PARO-459839 format. One line per field, with one value per residue (C-alpha): residue in three letters; z, y, x; residue number from 1. Coordinates in steps of 0.1 Angstrom, whole numbers, m for minus. Each point is the difference from the previous one (the first is absolute). Example, Ala and Ser with C-alpha at 12.3 -4.5 7.8 and 13.67 -1.06 7.14 Angstrom:
// residues 2
r: (ALA  SER)
c3: (78  m7)
c2: (m45  34)
c1: (123  14)
k: (1  2)
//
This chain:
// residues 594
r: (MET  GLU  THR  LYS  SER  ILE  GLY  SER  ASN  LEU  ILE  TYR  GLN  ARG  LYS  LEU  LYS  GLY  TYR  SER  GLN  GLU  GLU  LEU  SER  GLU  LYS  THR  GLN  VAL  THR  ILE  ARG  THR  ILE  GLN  ARG  ILE  GLU  LYS  GLY  ASP  VAL  SER  PRO  HIS  LEU  GLN  THR  VAL  LYS  LEU  LEU  ALA  ASP  ALA  LEU  GLU  ILE  GLU  ILE  ASP  ASP  LEU  LEU  ILE  LEU  ASP  ASN  PRO  LYS  GLU  GLU  ASN  ILE  GLN  LYS  LYS  TRP  LEU  LEU  LEU  LEU  HIS  GLY  THR  PRO  LEU  LEU  GLY  LEU  LEU  LEU  PRO  LEU  GLY  ASN  ILE  LEU  PHE  PRO  LEU  PHE  LEU  TRP  ILE  HIS  LYS  ARG  GLU  ASP  ASN  ASP  LEU  TYR  ASN  TYR  HIS  GLY  ILE  LYS  VAL  VAL  ASN  PHE  GLN  ILE  SER  ILE  THR  ILE  LEU  TYR  VAL  ILE  SER  PHE  ILE  THR  LEU  LEU  THR  ILE  GLU  GLY  TYR  GLY  PHE  ILE  PHE  PHE  MET  ALA  VAL  LEU  PRO  LEU  GLY  ILE  GLY  ILE  SER  LEU  PHE  ASN  ILE  PHE  LYS  ALA  ILE  ASN  SER  GLN  THR  CYS  TYR  TYR  PRO  MET  ALA  PHE  PRO  PHE  ILE  LYS  ARG  GLN  LYS  GLU  ARG  LYS  ASN  SER  ASN  ALA  LEU  PHE  PHE  LEU  PHE  GLY  ILE  LEU  MET  LEU  SER  ASN  PRO  VAL  LEU  ALA  GLN  SER  THR  ALA  ILE  GLU  ARG  LEU  ASP  GLY  SER  GLN  ILE  THR  GLN  ASP  SER  LEU  THR  SER  LYS  ILE  GLU  GLN  LEU  VAL  ASN  ASP  ALA  ASN  VAL  HIS  GLY  ILE  ALA  VAL  THR  VAL  PHE  GLU  ASP  LYS  LYS  ILE  SER  TYR  LYS  ASN  THR  PHE  GLY  TYR  LYS  ASN  TYR  PRO  GLU  LYS  GLN  LYS  LEU  THR  GLY  ASN  THR  ASN  MET  TYR  GLY  ALA  SER  LEU  SER  LYS  ALA  VAL  PHE  GLY  VAL  LEU  VAL  MET  LYS  LEU  VAL  GLU  ASN  GLY  VAL  LEU  ASP  LEU  ASP  THR  PRO  LEU  GLU  SER  TYR  LEU  PRO  LYS  LYS  ILE  TYR  GLU  TYR  GLN  PRO  LEU  THR  ARG  TRP  HIS  ASP  ASN  PHE  SER  GLU  LEU  LYS  ASP  ASP  PRO  LEU  TYR  PRO  LYS  ILE  THR  ALA  ARG  MET  CYS  LEU  ASN  HIS  THR  SER  GLY  PHE  PRO  ASN  TRP  ARG  TRP  TYR  GLU  ALA  ASP  LYS  LEU  LEU  LYS  VAL  LYS  PHE  GLU  PRO  GLY  THR  LYS  TYR  MET  TYR  SER  GLY  GLU  GLY  MET  VAL  TYR  LEU  GLN  VAL  VAL  ILE  GLU  LYS  LEU  THR  GLY  LYS  ASN  LEU  GLU  GLN  TRP  ALA  HIS  GLU  LEU  ILE  PHE  GLU  PRO  LEU  HIS  MET  ASN  ASN  SER  SER  TYR  LYS  TRP  GLN  ASP  ASP  TYR  ALA  LYS  ASP  PHE  ALA  LEU  GLY  HIS  ASN  THR  LYS  GLY  LYS  LEU  TYR  PRO  LYS  ASP  THR  ASP  ASN  GLU  PRO  ARG  SER  ALA  SER  THR  LEU  GLU  THR  THR  PRO  ASN  ASP  TYR  GLY  LEU  PHE  MET  ALA  ALA  VAL  LEU  GLN  GLY  LYS  ILE  LEU  SER  GLU  SER  SER  TYR  ASN  GLU  LEU  PHE  LYS  PRO  GLN  PHE  ARG  ILE  ARG  SER  LEU  THR  GLN  PHE  PRO  PRO  GLY  SER  GLU  VAL  VAL  SER  THR  ALA  ASN  ASP  LYS  ILE  GLU  LEU  SER  TYR  GLY  LEU  GLY  TRP  GLY  ILE  PHE  GLN  THR  PRO  TYR  GLY  LYS  ALA  ALA  PHE  LYS  GLU  GLY  HIS  GLY  ASP  GLY  PHE  GLN  HIS  TYR  THR  ILE  LEU  PHE  PRO  GLU  ALA  GLU  LYS  GLY  ILE  MET  ILE  MET  SER  ASN  SER  ASP  ASN  GLY  GLU  SER  ILE  PHE  LYS  GLU  LEU  LEU  GLU  VAL  SER  LEU  MET  ASP  ILE  TYR  SER  PRO  TRP  GLU  TRP  GLU  ASN  TYR  ILE  PRO  TYR  ASN  HIS  SER  THR  ASP  LEU  ASN  ARG  ASP  GLU  GLN)
c3: (m1456  m8  32  m17  m26  26  21  m30  m10  36  2  m34  9  35  m12  m29  26  22  30  24  15  32  m17  m20  32  17  m29  2  26  m14  23  m10  5  m24  m27  4  m4  m31  m16  8  m15  33  2  m24  13  4  m26  27  10  m37  m2  30  m15  m34  16  19  m31  m20  m27  m13  17  m34  1  28  m9  m26  m9  m29  19  6  37  m7  m28  24  24  m28  m11  35  5  m35  7  32  m17  m28  20  32  m17  m2  38  m7  m7  38  15  m12  m17  6  m38  5  36  m3  m32  12  33  m19  m24  27  18  m30  m25  11  0  m38  m27  m15  31  m3  m36  5  33  m17  m29  24  24  m29  m16  33  8  m35  0  34  m13  m29  25  15  m33  m11  33  m7  m35  14  21  m27  m34  m6  m21  m11  36  11  m28  7  37  m6  m24  22  28  m24  m20  30  12  m35  m5  34  m7  m35  16  27  m27  m21  29  11  m35  m15  28  m20  4  m19  17  m24  12  28  8  12  36  10  m24  m2  13  12  27  9  5  5  30  26  m19  m5  37  8  m23  16  34  m10  m14  31  22  m20  7  37  3  m27  15  34  m13  m17  28  35  26  22  36  m9  m24  m32  m25  m20  m28  3  m33  13  33  m20  m22  30  18  m32  m1  36  m3  m31  14  34  m13  21  m12  11  18  7  7  13  8  22  m3  18  21  m31  m27  m28  m17  0  m23  m1  m17  m8  8  27  m15  m19  m15  m16  m8  18  6  35  3  27  8  4  35  17  33  22  25  28  m16  22  30  m13  m5  34  16  m13  11  35  3  m11  29  23  m12  7  35  m6  14  12  m14  33  20  3  m25  23  24  m26  1  27  0  m9  m37  3  15  m32  m23  m34  m28  m28  m10  19  2  30  19  30  22  0  20  31  19  m17  25  m26  m24  24  m4  m38  m12  m33  m5  4  m25  m26  4  2  35  14  4  m22  m29  m35  m3  24  m27  m4  35  5  21  m20  32  7  27  11  m6  20  23  m20  m11  3  m34  m37  m16  m30  10  m19  31  19  m25  0  38  m1  m26  21  31  m20  m15  35  15  m26  m14  m35  m21  m19  m33  13  15  m31  m23  24  7  m31  m31  m3  8  m25  m26  0  m15  m8  33  28  27  m14  m35  m17  m29  m22  0  m21  m31  0  24  0  7  16  m20  12  m14  m30  m9  14  18  37  7  11  37  2  34  24  30  4  18  7  m8  m33  m19  m18  m35  m20  m34  m11  m6  34  20  m19  14  35  m4  m14  29  25  m17  0  37  m6  25  30  17  m4  35  m6  m32  20  25  m27  m17  32  6  27  3  m15  m21  1  m16  m31  m18  7  1  11  1  m2  23  30  m11  15  m27  m4  m38  2  28  m26  m10  36  m11  24  1  4  3  m28  m22  m1  5  m9  m5  m33  m10  m13  33  14  m21  8  m17  0  m19  m8  m8  m7  m25  m33  13  9  8  13  8  13  8  6  18  2  m37  m9  m22  0  m20  1  m16  m1  m17  m6  m6  22  m20  8  30  m22  m18  30  8  m35  m5  31  m11  m36  9  31  6  32  9  36  3  20  m29  16  33  m20  m21  m32  m18  m36  m28  m12  35  12  37  14  35  16  7  17  m10  6)
c2: (m1157  6  m11  m3  m24  m21  m1  m11  m26  m13  m3  m18  m25  m6  m9  m20  m22  m1  17  24  29  m19  m32  20  17  m34  m11  30  24  27  12  0  37  5  m22  20  33  m12  m12  33  19  18  m9  m6  m33  m7  m24  m26  0  m5  m29  m17  3  m13  m30  m9  2  m20  27  22  33  17  m13  25  28  27  12  24  32  30  m8  m36  12  22  m29  m22  27  4  m37  m4  28  m17  m34  14  26  m17  m21  31  m2  m29  26  7  m34  m33  m22  29  0  m35  3  31  m9  m36  12  24  m27  m25  26  13  m29  m11  35  4  m23  30  2  m37  3  30  m14  m33  19  23  m28  m23  28  10  m35  m4  33  m8  m33  20  23  m30  m13  34  2  m34  11  31  m21  m26  17  31  29  m15  m10  36  12  m27  8  38  m6  m21  25  29  m26  m12  36  10  m28  7  37  m8  m23  25  24  m27  m15  33  12  m32  m26  m22  m10  m15  m18  m17  m27  m11  m37  m13  m9  8  m10  15  m29  4  m27  11  m35  15  21  m21  3  37  7  m21  22  31  m13  m6  35  15  m18  15  34  m1  37  m1  m31  15  33  m16  m23  5  m28  m4  m12  m37  1  2  28  23  22  37  1  m26  19  32  m17  m15  34  15  m27  5  38  m3  m26  17  36  11  36  3  m23  m2  m33  m5  m34  m6  m29  m4  31  23  10  m25  12  32  12  23  m7  23  36  27  16  m25  25  20  m31  13  m28  m11  m2  m10  37  9  12  m24  3  m27  m4  m24  m8  30  m23  m23  30  13  m34  2  36  m8  m29  23  23  m29  m10  36  m1  26  m22  m35  m24  m9  32  16  29  25  m3  17  33  27  3  m20  m6  16  32  9  26  m16  12  m18  m2  m32  m26  13  9  m24  20  m29  m22  22  m24  m32  m23  m23  22  5  m37  3  m7  4  m38  1  28  m19  m34  14  m9  35  m2  31  m4  2  36  20  9  m36  0  7  31  10  1  m14  m27  m30  m29  m28  m7  10  m30  m26  0  7  28  18  36  31  20  m20  7  37  1  m14  26  29  m12  m3  35  15  m20  9  34  m14  m7  m32  15  10  m34  m19  20  m3  m37  m15  21  17  m30  m21  28  m1  35  m1  m11  19  m2  30  12  20  25  m18  m31  19  m6  m37  m16  m28  5  m27  m17  m16  m34  17  20  33  22  8  36  3  9  23  16  m30  8  m25  m32  m31  m23  13  30  m14  14  m20  m16  m36  5  17  m26  m27  15  m3  m36  m10  18  m19  m33  10  9  37  28  m24  m26  m37  m2  29  m17  m32  19  18  m33  m21  m11  23  m9  m30  7  m22  21  m11  32  31  24  m1  m19  m30  15  m9  m36  m24  m24  m26  6  15  m21  m20  31  13  34  27  36  13  37  18  m31  m31  m33  m37  m32  m19  m30  26  18  31  24  37  18  34  11  34  10  32  16  m11  m14  m36  m14  m32  m6  m32  m10  m35  10  m35  m8  35  6  23  19  36  6  36  7  32  m19  m13  m32  m5  m24  m24  m12  m1  m37  m12  24  m12  m36  5  23  m16  m32  18  m22  9  37  1  14  m8  16  31  m2  m1  m17  m9  17  m33  m11  5  5  35  11  33  19  31  24  m14)
c1: (610  m36  m17  m34  13  18  m32  m21  26  0  m38  0  28  m13  m35  14  18  m32  16  m18  20  3  13  25  12  5  22  22  15  m22  m28  m37  0  29  m17  m32  18  19  m32  m17  29  7  38  29  14  37  14  7  m37  m9  24  m15  m34  12  17  m31  m21  26  3  28  5  m5  m36  m7  24  m4  35  m5  m8  24  5  11  22  20  4  14  25  13  6  14  25  11  3  22  18  10  27  21  4  23  26  0  m9  14  m27  m24  m8  m15  m13  m21  m20  m3  m16  m23  m10  m9  m20  m19  m2  m35  m15  2  13  18  22  7  11  23  14  10  17  19  12  11  20  16  11  14  19  14  14  14  17  17  11  14  19  16  9  16  23  8  m1  22  m14  m34  m8  2  m22  m26  0  m4  m29  m22  m9  m12  m18  m20  m7  m10  m25  m15  m4  m15  m26  m10  m12  m15  m20  m14  m9  m13  m2  23  37  28  29  25  24  m23  m1  m34  10  m36  m28  m35  m21  m36  3  36  13  35  m11  18  33  m6  m6  31  20  m15  9  36  2  m16  25  28  m13  m11  m6  m26  m16  m3  m14  m30  m13  m12  5  m30  m1  m4  30  m22  6  m21  14  m4  m19  m24  m5  m6  m26  m17  m3  m13  m27  m9  m1  m22  m24  m5  m1  30  6  37  25  37  17  36  15  30  25  33  m8  m2  m25  m2  m32  m20  m27  m30  m34  m29  m5  5  m31  m22  m25  28  21  31  24  12  38  24  6  m36  m10  m25  m18  16  m29  10  33  8  0  27  24  m10  8  35  4  m11  24  28  m9  0  34  12  m14  m27  m27  m7  m26  m15  0  m35  1  m16  29  23  m20  2  m38  m31  m6  m35  15  19  m16  m7  21  m19  m36  m6  27  19  m32  m1  m23  m26  25  m2  m21  13  18  15  19  30  8  6  36  18  m2  m37  m4  21  m17  m35  m9  m2  m38  m6  m25  13  m12  m22  m24  m10  m14  m37  7  31  20  35  1  19  m24  17  30  31  21  m27  m17  8  m20  15  5  12  m7  25  28  m9  1  35  10  m13  19  32  m5  m5  28  26  m11  1  m31  m7  10  34  7  m12  23  30  m3  m17  m5  34  22  m20  m1  m38  m1  m37  m14  m16  m26  m17  m8  27  m7  25  m22  m26  22  m7  m25  m25  m37  m20  m28  m32  m11  m16  31  m12  25  2  11  36  5  30  m5  7  21  28  m12  20  m28  m14  14  31  4  25  7  3  37  5  m19  19  32  m15  m10  34  17  m20  9  36  0  8  m10  m4  22  m6  m14  m24  m14  m3  m22  m19  m9  m5  m36  m11  m37  m19  m31  m30  m28  m19  8  21  m29  m37  m22  23  26  m21  m4  26  15  27  2  35  14  20  20  1  m14  14  10  35  10  m18  m1  m22  18  m6  19  6  21  25  3  m16  m21  m5  m28  m16  m31  m15  m36  m17  m24  13  34  6  35  16  36  16  36  14  33  15  m9  13  m31  m30  m25  m15  m34  m13  m33  m21  m32  m27  2  36  m4  m21  31  24  m6  8  28  18  m4  12  30  14  m21  m12  m30  3  m10  m33  m21  m33  10  10  m33  20  m29  10  m20  m14  m11  m35  7  m1  10  m4  33  12  28  35)
k: (1  2  3  4  5  6  7  8  9  10  11  12  13  14  15  16  17  18  19  20  21  22  23  24  25  26  27  28  29  30  31  32  33  34  35  36  37  38  39  40  41  42  43  44  45  46  47  48  49  50  51  52  53  54  55  56  57  58  59  60  61  62  63  64  65  66  67  68  69  70  71  72  73  74  75  76  77  78  79  80  81  82  83  84  85  86  87  88  89  90  91  92  93  94  95  96  97  98  99  100  101  102  103  104  105  106  107  108  109  110  111  112  113  114  115  116  117  118  119  120  121  122  123  124  125  126  127  128  129  130  131  132  133  134  135  136  137  138  139  140  141  142  143  144  145  146  147  148  149  150  151  152  153  154  155  156  157  158  159  160  161  162  163  164  165  166  167  168  169  170  171  172  173  174  175  176  177  178  179  180  181  182  183  184  185  186  187  188  189  190  191  192  193  194  195  196  197  198  199  200  201  202  203  204  205  206  207  208  209  210  211  212  213  214  215  216  217  218  219  220  221  222  223  224  225  226  227  228  229  230  231  232  233  234  235  236  237  238  239  240  241  242  243  244  245  246  247  248  249  250  251  252  253  254  255  256  257  258  259  260  261  262  263  264  265  266  267  268  269  270  271  272  273  274  275  276  277  278  279  280  281  282  283  284  285  286  287  288  289  290  291  292  293  294  295  296  297  298  299  300  301  302  303  304  305  306  307  308  309  310  311  312  313  314  315  316  317  318  319  320  321  322  323  324  325  326  327  328  329  330  331  332  333  334  335  336  337  338  339  340  341  342  343  344  345  346  347  348  349  350  351  352  353  354  355  356  357  358  359  360  361  362  363  364  365  366  367  368  369  370  371  372  373  374  375  376  377  378  379  380  381  382  383  384  385  386  387  388  389  390  391  392  393  394  395  396  397  398  399  400  401  402  403  404  405  406  407  408  409  410  411  412  413  414  415  416  417  418  419  420  421  422  423  424  425  426  427  428  429  430  431  432  433  434  435  436  437  438  439  440  441  442  443  444  445  446  447  448  449  450  451  452  453  454  455  456  457  458  459  460  461  462  463  464  465  466  467  468  469  470  471  472  473  474  475  476  477  478  479  480  481  482  483  484  485  486  487  488  489  490  491  492  493  494  495  496  497  498  499  500  501  502  503  504  505  506  507  508  509  510  511  512  513  514  515  516  517  518  519  520  521  522  523  524  525  526  527  528  529  530  531  532  533  534  535  536  537  538  539  540  541  542  543  544  545  546  547  548  549  550  551  552  553  554  555  556  557  558  559  560  561  562  563  564  565  566  567  568  569  570  571  572  573  574  575  576  577  578  579  580  581  582  583  584  585  586  587  588  589  590  591  592  593  594)
//
């Protein structure tokens, strides 16, 4: 599509109808910002967006679109190939010769009248030839000799006509289907649409595998087709300038949808894939929470025993082995740190700050009585990691591979950068699409250094839903509300403001995961945030559903709220507390690194 032409057409039609940009936005689901960018020629809008605008202006979609350029020609050929070619799948799936083109036609008929015309021709022919198959089978059983010849002639006839029209449609955008009865007529107002959808429903029920594979059931029982979800994500990514994002949806404790959008390197237009390495940021903590609970199961440590009691000497007496994270010399005169337990580290009540470098004096300290207050803390997680390493003689990386990565076949995951990742890795992008440099020299830290892929982390999320790795009682403890949260936001300055805003969902923290209540049971979430990487994951264990969102763009969080709602009807995630301000929302809150 030629964006400039669409923009000019939109300006003309909008002014012809007497609408301002604000008034047109109110009549549609399209934001003012998107309308402004289309009219300026800054974006190439998705067809669904153009349709919404055309409907609001009470015009045909063709009045906005320009369809005679090379890019649109390629798109037409692709869909024409699918419309005429998918009936051949009927050789493998009963009624597939009708179902597949019927589904494509319903999905694409309003995008371009050419799809509508070809779709009707294909579906009418396939219904007709199917009836002919049935008649030929009856003659085979009832008429000797000629019945067999008739039966043997029908199948190659149907295949031959389909192959002929594949080439004809691609080369000339025309088709010819003889012997086709007009079961579906080409009507502008589609008065027969109700009957058509009834027919489609009957056909879908006769092929439940196909029906289930194309729809996602959300928390409230409503459904969204996978194509619709893909289109919506494309629109959000486009409108909010999200440079790369991976989305995985879970149903019935398993993956039902996964897709990637955008780029691992936007300036060079290198595509993001499910096997692309991505910096996991604080998703590290969710994996570490499961790891620690496995050690608790195995009797290595207890959640409520003061961690210092496990070591033969004081934590500050150990010689640091890393550049900073196992250096606890600043705790020598601190009377509070000996009270810290594993539970406090996992539910963020240890009293440690998020990171010592955020403190005015850059020093590590316990800021309040451990166990009495929620304060998100990467330092607390790392303290627990260091104690485990000194207690067991195994480092974090060894434990993670032994207990999590290898059992789940997460072959491209590690708490440290591996040389193999250089073959396919994502760079973080700022809001303007400029690249952050890749940090490859991080020492393994439980709170923040996970390197993984969308496919690998999807395996971890599915395993948690399925109750793998841990026992049922351990998962119950992991997801039990450990400490109630009543702060306005998770990070300063709102973290110091007491608020009842999230009392309705009983916002709390479990062990490495945030917890809240919904009409569909408990929800367990974990976010991740760093330069150019923004992630959100949430599971609904009782509903057996969830979603994983991983983005390598500083604009990623701006679509999380709407993406959660459209994919799962998750209207409960505390997006304001998380500061997930939508891209078309004017409010802006300060945030810290998660």
